[in-house]
Each structure stands twice: as C-alpha cells, then as structure tokens.
C-alpha atoms as one frame of an Amber mdcrd trajectory, in Angstrom:
protein
 220.645 -82.019 -74.928 217.412 -83.190 -72.754 217.574 -83.698 -69.301 218.689
 -87.075 -68.459 215.899 -89.977 -68.226 215.630 -93.368 -66.860 216.228 -96.474
 -68.828 212.169 -97.319 -67.641 211.383 -94.094 -69.497 212.214 -96.271 -72.787
 211.004 -99.344 -71.528 207.209 -97.289 -71.098 207.578 -97.456 -75.060 206.114
 -99.513 -77.065 207.889 -99.392 -80.912 206.775-101.291 -83.404 207.774-101.947
 -86.760 204.677-101.646 -89.334 204.574-101.244 -92.842 202.808 -98.481 -94.748
 199.189 -99.915 -96.552 198.043 -96.912 -97.839 198.871 -93.099 -98.021 196.007
 -90.252 -98.541 195.649 -86.567 -98.318 194.540 -85.563 -94.971 191.280 -83.528
 -93.803 193.459 -80.986 -92.501 194.172 -77.476 -94.393 198.186 -77.647 -93.318
 199.573 -79.797 -96.245 199.663 -83.447 -94.580 198.873 -86.964 -95.357 197.052
 -89.629 -93.402 198.909 -93.499 -93.612 197.222 -96.440 -92.831 199.678 -99.050
 -90.966 200.087-102.187 -90.708 201.216-103.513 -87.465 200.789-107.220 -87.217
 197.845-107.470 -85.250 196.535-104.064 -86.149 195.511-103.209 -89.023 194.709
 -99.874 -89.903 195.934 -98.085 -87.404 196.075 -94.604 -89.090 198.605 -90.941
 -88.860 198.670 -87.545 -89.921 201.774 -87.291 -90.940 203.184 -83.275 -92.384
 206.346 -84.680 -92.148 205.964 -86.870 -94.333 204.583 -84.304 -97.619 208.159
 -84.834 -98.850 207.804 -88.575-100.056 205.069 -88.329-103.159 202.701 -90.946
-101.452 202.898 -94.092-103.901 206.583 -94.081-102.779 205.243 -94.500 -99.063
 203.140 -97.692 -99.608 204.996-100.714 -99.039 207.341 -98.664 -96.339 208.497
-100.452 -93.200 208.437 -97.375 -90.547 209.118 -97.398 -86.790 206.153 -96.037
 -84.941 205.640 -95.525 -81.186 202.296 -97.657 -81.006 201.201 -96.742 -76.910
 200.229 -93.025 -77.594 197.045 -92.568 -76.535 195.275 -91.012 -79.589 196.212
 -86.722 -80.323 193.694 -85.139 -82.346 195.381 -83.200 -85.359 193.070 -80.830
 -86.626 190.585 -82.411 -88.245 192.467 -85.871 -87.975 193.156 -88.050 -84.752
 196.800 -89.561 -84.857 196.777 -93.911 -83.289 200.837 -93.532 -83.648 203.215
 -91.604 -83.535 205.399 -91.977 -86.412 209.797 -91.683 -85.882 211.841 -89.714
 -88.525 214.916 -87.604 -88.441 215.504 -84.526 -90.283 218.221 -84.925 -93.086
 220.438 -82.526 -94.440 218.034 -80.157 -96.252 215.928 -80.077 -93.575 212.654
 -82.290 -94.730 212.590 -85.368 -91.969 212.500 -88.600 -93.718 210.575 -92.015
 -91.925 212.972 -93.732 -89.805 212.998 -97.335 -91.272 214.600-101.184 -90.587
 217.718-101.714 -92.912 216.230-104.841 -93.735 212.772-106.575 -93.959 210.917
-107.332 -90.570 208.455-109.134 -89.426 205.071-106.609 -89.514 204.329-105.408
 -85.597 208.263-106.960 -84.233 208.993-104.331 -81.459 212.039-101.963 -81.122
 214.672-103.033 -78.292
C-alpha cells in the first residue's frame, strides 16, 4: 500500500471519459500504440500506450476509457503522451483499460 494521502490530492486529478477514435502503431521501437482520444471538447488528444498491445487495433476503436487529462505532456521515447489512460492488470498479467459499465457522455468527469 502507498502512504495515505488527502482528498484534495484526488480532487486535483481531472479524470474524464474519452472515446478512442484512432489507433496507430507508434514511432517507438517498443511495441506501442498511438491512440487518438475524443474527450468531448478535446478531440485529438494523443497518448502512447504500450500496455494496450494485447488488444487488436480495430477492437480499441470506439471504446470508452478513463483518462487523466490534466497531467503535463510526457515524452515517451519518440512519442509524447498528452493524457494518462487508466488501466489494471488482469489475471494473466495483461494491462486492460478502465472503462465505464455503460455508455457515458464524452468528457464526463470521474468523481
């Protein structure tokens, strides 16, 4: 377990629902995807996701995800990630994305 934190630390994170609209192979030498995600008013946000290569590209298009949108851009090899897509390891150790259980309006904030 990590050290205890405050609720204000959680409130500082802007987690929103987005929809993957495009999946490409990234420029990295590692097997990663470059995702284009629509967060409602921020169409075209890009993220480099090595954890999602256990998905077929066509299976990701149209899927809703949860992302932290207020981190600064982060250089990851030749790519720059503009958002952190949240995920968790399944029983096989593969990272899977967190997604709403039902369709949600794009840009809806997680609370």
